[in-house]
Residue, then its C-alpha position, 0 to 999 in steps of 0.5 A: m499499500k502506498l499512502s498520500y493525503e492532502e488536507r481540505d477545510g481543516v479535514v485531512i484526506l487520506k489516499p491509500k493505493g493498493k492492498i490494505l492488508g496489515g503488517p507494513d501497512a498498519t504501521l504506516l497508516k498507524d504512524q501517519l495518523q498519530s502524526f496528524i493526532d499529536q498536530g491536533k488534526t482529528r477530522v479524517v477522511i479515508d478516500q478508498a477510491a484506489v484501494d484494490y483489496m483489503n481483508s480482515t486484517g485491513l478492517g481491523i486497521l480502519i477500526s482502530t483508526l476510527t478508535t484512536l480518532r474518537k479517543a482524541n476527540g476526533e472523527l473518520k469518514l470513509a469516501n468513494v468505498t468499492e463495490k469489493i469493500q463496501s460488500l465486506l463493510t455490509i458482511t461484517k456489520l461494520v456499515t453500521v459504525f462507518d460513515d461513508y460518502e460517495t464522494v471526498e467532497e460529501a465526506v469533507s462537507a458532512f464534518p461539523q464547520 
């Protein structure tokens, strides 16, 4: 997985690319997230448009990210969730846990100003 990011309207938009499988992916995401939290940036959108595949460990990474942000009084939203990943979220009933949006713009706009 490769990870890039941008900021828009005080919201960090993480852009993972490739497969989210755990191991180094988890460390990369966790370290980047902690860096944002240390800077007081706790409103995060994960743009999943370029995510090819995610396994159960990848789902665990998302849950851990959500938990970490909420402990820091922040929030996580998902955007551009692919059909495969949406199916995975539905099967695991995690659709009730995550706020997901069709576009990054919708996700960013969903944060209170």
